[in-house]
N, CA, C and O atoms as a GROMACS GRO file, in nm:
protein
  356
    1UNK      N    1  -2.358  -7.478   5.500
    1UNK     CA    2  -2.454  -7.489   5.533
    1UNK      C    3  -2.488  -7.649   5.508
    1UNK      O    4  -2.457  -7.728   5.419
    2UNK      N    5  -2.584  -7.663   5.655
    2UNK     CA    6  -2.572  -7.808   5.657
    2UNK      C    7  -2.747  -7.838   5.638
    2UNK      O    8  -2.827  -7.748   5.615
    3UNK      N    9  -2.775  -7.956   5.651
    3UNK     CA   10  -2.921  -8.008   5.656
    3UNK      C   11  -2.919  -8.118   5.710
    3UNK      O   12  -2.866  -8.223   5.673
    4UNK      N   13  -2.976  -8.095   5.798
    4UNK     CA   14  -3.012  -8.286   5.857
    4UNK      C   15  -3.106  -8.357   5.876
    4UNK      O   16  -3.190  -8.312   5.953
    5UNK      N   17  -3.123  -8.442   5.838
    5UNK     CA   18  -3.218  -8.542   5.917
    5UNK      C   19  -3.235  -8.602   6.073
    5UNK      O   20  -3.145  -8.663   6.130
    6UNK      N   21  -3.336  -8.579   6.119
    6UNK     CA   22  -3.378  -8.586   6.245
    6UNK      C   23  -3.439  -8.728   6.297
    6UNK      O   24  -3.554  -8.772   6.299
    7UNK      N   25  -3.330  -8.773   6.333
    7UNK     CA   26  -3.398  -8.921   6.448
    7UNK      C   27  -3.475  -8.940   6.542
    7UNK      O   28  -3.400  -8.909   6.634
    8UNK      N   29  -3.606  -8.978   6.608
    8UNK     CA   30  -3.598  -8.909   6.731
    8UNK      C   31  -3.668  -9.089   6.783
    8UNK      O   32  -3.696  -9.108   6.901
    9UNK      N   33  -3.685  -9.190   6.689
    9UNK     CA   34  -3.690  -9.305   6.730
    9UNK      C   35  -3.625  -9.369   6.841
    9UNK      O   36  -3.634  -9.491   6.827
   10UNK      N   37  -3.567  -9.338   6.941
   10UNK     CA   38  -3.539  -9.435   7.067
   10UNK      C   39  -3.529  -9.323   7.168
   10UNK      O   40  -3.455  -9.226   7.170
   11UNK      N   41  -3.613  -9.358   7.243
   11UNK     CA   42  -3.609  -9.245   7.366
   11UNK      C   43  -3.512  -9.178   7.404
   11UNK      O   44  -3.511  -9.063   7.447
   12UNK      N   45  -3.427  -9.250   7.388
   12UNK     CA   46  -3.271  -9.191   7.492
   12UNK      C   47  -3.133  -9.154   7.416
   12UNK      O   48  -3.016  -9.150   7.454
   13UNK      N   49  -3.215  -9.119   7.249
   13UNK     CA   50  -3.131  -9.159   7.132
   13UNK      C   51  -3.158  -8.987   7.032
   13UNK      O   52  -3.276  -8.961   7.009
   14UNK      N   53  -3.101  -8.931   7.005
   14UNK     CA   54  -3.150  -8.862   6.876
   14UNK      C   55  -3.012  -8.887   6.785
   14UNK      O   56  -2.894  -8.903   6.815
   15UNK      N   57  -3.074  -8.882   6.679
   15UNK     CA   58  -2.914  -8.890   6.569
   15UNK      C   59  -2.984  -8.824   6.477
   15UNK      O   60  -3.104  -8.837   6.449
   16UNK      N   61  -2.880  -8.729   6.418
   16UNK     CA   62  -2.861  -8.632   6.294
   16UNK      C   63  -2.761  -8.640   6.185
   16UNK      O   64  -2.651  -8.586   6.181
   17UNK      N   65  -2.827  -8.729   6.084
   17UNK     CA   66  -2.738  -8.720   6.000
   17UNK      C   67  -2.736  -8.658   5.876
   17UNK      O   68  -2.842  -8.599   5.853
   18UNK      N   69  -2.659  -8.650   5.793
   18UNK     CA   70  -2.640  -8.496   5.688
   18UNK      C   71  -2.714  -8.523   5.585
   18UNK      O   72  -2.740  -8.641   5.565
   19UNK      N   73  -2.751  -8.450   5.520
   19UNK     CA   74  -2.871  -8.514   5.364
   19UNK      C   75  -2.792  -8.419   5.305
   19UNK      O   76  -2.736  -8.448   5.200
   20UNK      N   77  -2.774  -8.281   5.366
   20UNK     CA   78  -2.710  -8.219   5.232
   20UNK      C   79  -2.625  -8.121   5.300
   20UNK      O   80  -2.651  -8.070   5.409
   21UNK      N   81  -2.540  -8.102   5.241
   21UNK     CA   82  -2.387  -7.998   5.263
   21UNK      C   83  -2.322  -7.959   5.184
   21UNK      O   84  -2.327  -8.008   5.071
   22UNK      N   85  -2.233  -7.850   5.218
   22UNK     CA   86  -2.096  -7.781   5.082
   22UNK      C   87  -1.986  -7.804   5.131
   22UNK      O   88  -1.875  -7.783   5.083
   23UNK      N   89  -2.022  -7.862   5.258
   23UNK     CA   90  -1.891  -7.952   5.313
   23UNK      C   91  -1.849  -8.097   5.377
   23UNK      O   92  -1.749  -8.168   5.371
   24UNK      N   93  -1.956  -8.102   5.431
   24UNK     CA   94  -1.955  -8.269   5.503
   24UNK      C   95  -2.052  -8.377   5.362
   24UNK      O   96  -2.128  -8.333   5.276
   25UNK      N   97  -2.015  -8.503   5.382
   25UNK     CA   98  -2.070  -8.602   5.338
   25UNK      C   99  -2.040  -8.738   5.388
   25UNK      O  100  -2.003  -8.768   5.501
   26UNK      N  101  -2.063  -8.824   5.279
   26UNK     CA  102  -2.059  -8.986   5.387
   26UNK      C  103  -2.123  -9.010   5.492
   26UNK      O  104  -2.240  -8.975   5.509
   27UNK      N  105  -2.074  -9.055   5.552
   27UNK     CA  106  -2.176  -9.089   5.705
   27UNK      C  107  -2.177  -8.920   5.854
   27UNK      O  108  -2.200  -8.930   5.975
   28UNK      N  109  -2.157  -8.840   5.804
   28UNK     CA  110  -2.164  -8.709   5.888
   28UNK      C  111  -2.298  -8.715   5.940
   28UNK      O  112  -2.409  -8.745   5.895
   29UNK      N  113  -2.229  -8.660   6.096
   29UNK     CA  114  -2.370  -8.665   6.156
   29UNK      C  115  -2.298  -8.656   6.274
   29UNK      O  116  -2.176  -8.660   6.292
   30UNK      N  117  -2.427  -8.639   6.384
   30UNK     CA  118  -2.434  -8.609   6.528
   30UNK      C  119  -2.552  -8.691   6.562
   30UNK      O  120  -2.666  -8.681   6.517
   31UNK      N  121  -2.486  -8.805   6.683
   31UNK     CA  122  -2.537  -8.860   6.779
   31UNK      C  123  -2.530  -8.855   6.878
   31UNK      O  124  -2.436  -8.912   6.933
   32UNK      N  125  -2.658  -8.760   6.981
   32UNK     CA  126  -2.646  -8.759   7.135
   32UNK      C  127  -2.735  -8.885   7.181
   32UNK      O  128  -2.841  -8.912   7.124
   33UNK      N  129  -2.692  -8.946   7.270
   33UNK     CA  130  -2.706  -9.051   7.391
   33UNK      C  131  -2.762  -8.999   7.544
   33UNK      O  132  -2.689  -8.924   7.609
   34UNK      N  133  -2.858  -9.030   7.583
   34UNK     CA  134  -2.934  -8.970   7.718
   34UNK      C  135  -2.949  -9.063   7.845
   34UNK      O  136  -3.050  -9.126   7.877
   35UNK      N  137  -2.838  -9.058   7.902
   35UNK     CA  138  -2.787  -9.200   8.013
   35UNK      C  139  -2.910  -9.110   8.163
   35UNK      O  140  -2.866  -9.016   8.228
   36UNK      N  141  -3.025  -9.156   8.182
   36UNK     CA  142  -3.066  -9.110   8.326
   36UNK      C  143  -2.961  -9.163   8.411
   36UNK      O  144  -2.877  -9.250   8.387
   37UNK      N  145  -2.992  -9.056   8.575
   37UNK     CA  146  -2.879  -9.084   8.653
   37UNK      C  147  -2.950  -9.136   8.780
   37UNK      O  148  -3.073  -9.124   8.774
   38UNK      N  149  -2.910  -9.183   8.874
   38UNK     CA  150  -3.078  -9.256   8.962
   38UNK      C  151  -3.014  -9.094   9.080
   38UNK      O  152  -3.089  -9.100   9.177
   39UNK      N  153  -2.948  -9.012   9.094
   39UNK     CA  154  -2.962  -8.881   9.135
   39UNK      C  155  -3.060  -8.773   9.068
   39UNK      O  156  -3.102  -8.674   9.129
   40UNK      N  157  -3.091  -8.804   8.934
   40UNK     CA  158  -3.195  -8.739   8.888
   40UNK      C  159  -3.130  -8.663   8.845
   40UNK      O  160  -3.196  -8.559   8.850
   41UNK      N  161  -2.956  -8.628   8.765
   41UNK     CA  162  -2.949  -8.586   8.658
   41UNK      C  163  -2.921  -8.663   8.493
   41UNK      O  164  -2.892  -8.781   8.513
   42UNK      N  165  -2.921  -8.644   8.402
   42UNK     CA  166  -2.905  -8.662   8.301
   42UNK      C  167  -2.760  -8.675   8.225
   42UNK      O  168  -2.738  -8.581   8.149
   43UNK      N  169  -2.634  -8.800   8.232
   43UNK     CA  170  -2.518  -8.765   8.194
   43UNK      C  171  -2.559  -8.768   7.971
   43UNK      O  172  -2.640  -8.851   7.929
   44UNK      N  173  -2.504  -8.691   7.892
   44UNK     CA  174  -2.493  -8.697   7.793
   44UNK      C  175  -2.417  -8.727   7.675
   44UNK      O  176  -2.409  -8.643   7.585
   45UNK      N  177  -2.371  -8.816   7.668
   45UNK     CA  178  -2.272  -8.901   7.505
   45UNK      C  179  -2.267  -8.842   7.376
   45UNK      O  180  -2.325  -8.897   7.281
   46UNK      N  181  -2.174  -8.683   7.356
   46UNK     CA  182  -2.179  -8.714   7.190
   46UNK      C  183  -2.070  -8.768   7.109
   46UNK      O  184  -1.951  -8.798   7.117
   47UNK      N  185  -2.170  -8.766   7.024
   47UNK     CA  186  -2.085  -8.800   6.898
   47UNK      C  187  -2.066  -8.764   6.766
   47UNK      O  188  -2.145  -8.807   6.682
   48UNK      N  189  -1.945  -8.670   6.723
   48UNK     CA  190  -1.985  -8.640   6.611
   48UNK      C  191  -1.906  -8.690   6.507
   48UNK      O  192  -1.786  -8.680   6.533
   49UNK      N  193  -1.940  -8.756   6.366
   49UNK     CA  194  -1.894  -8.741   6.244
   49UNK      C  195  -1.897  -8.670   6.153
   49UNK      O  196  -2.006  -8.645   6.100
   50UNK      N  197  -1.738  -8.598   6.091
   50UNK     CA  198  -1.746  -8.569   6.004
   50UNK      C  199  -1.618  -8.658   5.876
   50UNK      O  200  -1.505  -8.708   5.876
   51UNK      N  201  -1.702  -8.638   5.806
   51UNK     CA  202  -1.654  -8.693   5.602
   51UNK      C  203  -1.601  -8.564   5.557
   51UNK      O  204  -1.694  -8.506   5.499
   52UNK      N  205  -1.523  -8.510   5.556
   52UNK     CA  206  -1.518  -8.424   5.428
   52UNK      C  207  -1.551  -8.459   5.278
   52UNK      O  208  -1.529  -8.573   5.238
   53UNK      N  209  -1.609  -8.352   5.185
   53UNK     CA  210  -1.709  -8.424   5.051
   53UNK      C  211  -1.575  -8.331   4.980
   53UNK      O  212  -1.567  -8.349   4.858
   54UNK      N  213  -1.509  -8.268   5.018
   54UNK     CA  214  -1.409  -8.140   4.915
   54UNK      C  215  -1.279  -8.103   5.018
   54UNK      O  216  -1.268  -8.088   5.139
   55UNK      N  217  -1.225  -8.100   4.949
   55UNK     CA  218  -1.040  -8.039   5.012
   55UNK      C  219  -1.098  -7.933   5.153
   55UNK      O  220  -1.045  -7.921   5.264
   56UNK      N  221  -1.201  -7.878   5.110
   56UNK     CA  222  -1.244  -7.723   5.252
   56UNK      C  223  -1.308  -7.846   5.390
   56UNK      O  224  -1.280  -7.845   5.510
   57UNK      N  225  -1.394  -7.937   5.316
   57UNK     CA  226  -1.434  -8.012   5.436
   57UNK      C  227  -1.324  -8.083   5.507
   57UNK      O  228  -1.313  -8.091   5.629
   58UNK      N  229  -1.222  -8.149   5.396
   58UNK     CA  230  -1.119  -8.253   5.456
   58UNK      C  231  -1.008  -8.183   5.491
   58UNK      O  232  -0.914  -8.260   5.511
   59UNK      N  233  -0.964  -8.009   5.517
   59UNK     CA  234  -0.860  -7.949   5.548
   59UNK      C  235  -0.988  -7.932   5.728
   59UNK      O  236  -0.931  -7.951   5.835
   60UNK      N  237  -1.124  -7.902   5.732
   60UNK     CA  238  -1.171  -7.822   5.868
   60UNK      C  239  -1.174  -7.998   5.902
   60UNK      O  240  -1.114  -8.018   6.008
   61UNK      N  241  -1.219  -8.108   5.851
   61UNK     CA  242  -1.229  -8.201   5.960
   61UNK      C  243  -1.105  -8.249   6.002
   61UNK      O  244  -1.113  -8.296   6.116
   62UNK      N  245  -0.980  -8.256   5.947
   62UNK     CA  246  -0.858  -8.247   6.011
   62UNK      C  247  -0.802  -8.136   6.145
   62UNK      O  248  -0.722  -8.168   6.232
   63UNK      N  249  -0.858  -8.024   6.134
   63UNK     CA  250  -0.844  -7.922   6.229
   63UNK      C  251  -0.940  -7.960   6.311
   63UNK      O  252  -0.918  -7.925   6.428
   64UNK      N  253  -1.023  -8.009   6.298
   64UNK     CA  254  -1.151  -8.027   6.399
   64UNK      C  255  -1.078  -8.166   6.484
   64UNK      O  256  -1.050  -8.171   6.604
   65UNK      N  257  -1.064  -8.248   6.405
   65UNK     CA  258  -0.984  -8.370   6.479
   65UNK      C  259  -0.834  -8.285   6.635
   65UNK      O  260  -0.791  -8.318   6.746
   66UNK      N  261  -0.819  -8.199   6.560
   66UNK     CA  262  -0.682  -8.152   6.645
   66UNK      C  263  -0.707  -8.126   6.724
   66UNK      O  264  -0.671  -8.179   6.829
   67UNK      N  265  -0.814  -7.984   6.707
   67UNK     CA  266  -0.884  -7.894   6.877
   67UNK      C  267  -0.958  -7.867   6.847
   67UNK      O  268  -0.968  -7.745   6.847
   68UNK      N  269  -1.078  -7.943   6.796
   68UNK     CA  270  -1.243  -7.926   6.794
   68UNK      C  271  -1.270  -8.058   6.925
   68UNK      O  272  -1.381  -8.058   6.979
   69UNK      N  273  -1.212  -8.118   6.949
   69UNK     CA  274  -1.316  -8.189   7.119
   69UNK      C  275  -1.283  -8.159   7.208
   69UNK      O  276  -1.338  -8.204   7.308
   70UNK      N  277  -1.162  -8.056   7.224
   70UNK     CA  278  -1.142  -7.967   7.321
   70UNK      C  279  -1.239  -7.853   7.300
   70UNK      O  280  -1.319  -7.858   7.394
   71UNK      N  281  -1.264  -7.769   7.231
   71UNK     CA  282  -1.336  -7.719   7.154
   71UNK      C  283  -1.466  -7.684   7.196
   71UNK      O  284  -1.511  -7.608   7.282
   72UNK      N  285  -1.516  -7.765   7.105
   72UNK     CA  286  -1.656  -7.785   7.099
   72UNK      C  287  -1.724  -7.866   7.262
   72UNK      O  288  -1.843  -7.870   7.294
   73UNK      N  289  -1.623  -7.913   7.331
   73UNK     CA  290  -1.684  -7.965   7.448
   73UNK      C  291  -1.702  -7.878   7.573
   73UNK      O  292  -1.779  -7.898   7.667
   74UNK      N  293  -1.594  -7.754   7.550
   74UNK     CA  294  -1.597  -7.633   7.638
   74UNK      C  295  -1.769  -7.586   7.587
   74UNK      O  296  -1.874  -7.576   7.649
   75UNK      N  297  -1.740  -7.571   7.484
   75UNK     CA  298  -1.896  -7.495   7.433
   75UNK      C  299  -1.991  -7.520   7.450
   75UNK      O  300  -2.086  -7.445   7.471
   76UNK      N  301  -1.987  -7.686   7.443
   76UNK     CA  302  -2.119  -7.786   7.499
   76UNK      C  303  -2.145  -7.784   7.642
   76UNK      O  304  -2.256  -7.807   7.690
   77UNK      N  305  -2.065  -7.763   7.694
   77UNK     CA  306  -2.053  -7.785   7.826
   77UNK      C  307  -2.171  -7.623   7.927
   77UNK      O  308  -2.243  -7.609   8.025
   78UNK      N  309  -2.114  -7.542   7.812
   78UNK     CA  310  -2.153  -7.398   7.890
   78UNK      C  311  -2.294  -7.391   7.802
   78UNK      O  312  -2.372  -7.302   7.835
   79UNK      N  313  -2.327  -7.467   7.706
   79UNK     CA  314  -2.513  -7.491   7.622
   79UNK      C  315  -2.529  -7.527   7.743
   79UNK      O  316  -2.580  -7.440   7.815
   80UNK      N  317  -2.492  -7.667   7.811
   80UNK     CA  318  -2.556  -7.731   7.894
   80UNK      C  319  -2.608  -7.644   8.025
   80UNK      O  320  -2.729  -7.623   8.041
   81UNK      N  321  -2.514  -7.597   8.113
   81UNK     CA  322  -2.484  -7.503   8.237
   81UNK      C  323  -2.655  -7.425   8.170
   81UNK      O  324  -2.773  -7.450   8.194
   82UNK      N  325  -2.584  -7.323   8.078
   82UNK     CA  326  -2.693  -7.249   8.037
   82UNK      C  327  -2.864  -7.280   8.072
   82UNK      O  328  -2.925  -7.205   8.148
   83UNK      N  329  -2.940  -7.416   7.996
   83UNK     CA  330  -2.981  -7.483   7.979
   83UNK      C  331  -3.075  -7.490   8.112
   83UNK      O  332  -3.194  -7.467   8.135
   84UNK      N  333  -2.910  -7.555   8.225
   84UNK     CA  334  -2.980  -7.586   8.435
   84UNK      C  335  -2.977  -7.488   8.457
   84UNK      O  336  -3.002  -7.483   8.578
   85UNK      N  337  -2.955  -7.337   8.402
   85UNK     CA  338  -2.938  -7.263   8.502
   85UNK      C  339  -3.065  -7.197   8.435
   85UNK      O  340  -3.095  -7.121   8.527
   86UNK      N  341  -3.151  -7.176   8.347
   86UNK     CA  342  -3.301  -7.144   8.284
   86UNK      C  343  -3.384  -7.243   8.359
   86UNK      O  344  -3.485  -7.224   8.426
   87UNK      N  345  -3.316  -7.358   8.330
   87UNK     CA  346  -3.472  -7.467   8.454
   87UNK      C  347  -3.500  -7.426   8.544
   87UNK      O  348  -3.617  -7.429   8.582
   88UNK      N  349  -3.374  -7.358   8.631
   88UNK     CA  350  -3.382  -7.386   8.812
   88UNK      C  351  -3.450  -7.257   8.802
   88UNK      O  352  -3.524  -7.244   8.899
   89UNK      N  353  -3.459  -7.100   8.683
   89UNK     CA  354  -3.502  -7.013   8.742
   89UNK      C  355  -3.631  -7.010   8.782
   89UNK      O  356  -3.674  -6.914   8.846
   0.00000   0.00000   0.00000
C-alpha cells in the first residue's frame, strides 16, 4: 500500500511524493513531465524513485532496477495508447 501527495502546481508537471507506505520511504515518488510538441502530440517523461524502507522494499527496489524500466515502460506505453484510442473515438 502506498499513499501519495499530489503536487499540480506546475502546469506541465505532476509530482507524486510517497507520504505513507509499508515498502517505500525516503524520497520515493513519481514525477510526470509533459512536453507539448509542434505536431500536436505530447511527450511524457516519467521518473520513478524507489527507496526501500525495509528489507522487502530494498529487494523489490533492486528487482525493479534490473527489469523494471523495460517492463514498466511497456505497460505505460500500452496505457497511453489506450487513452489515445478512447480520445479518438
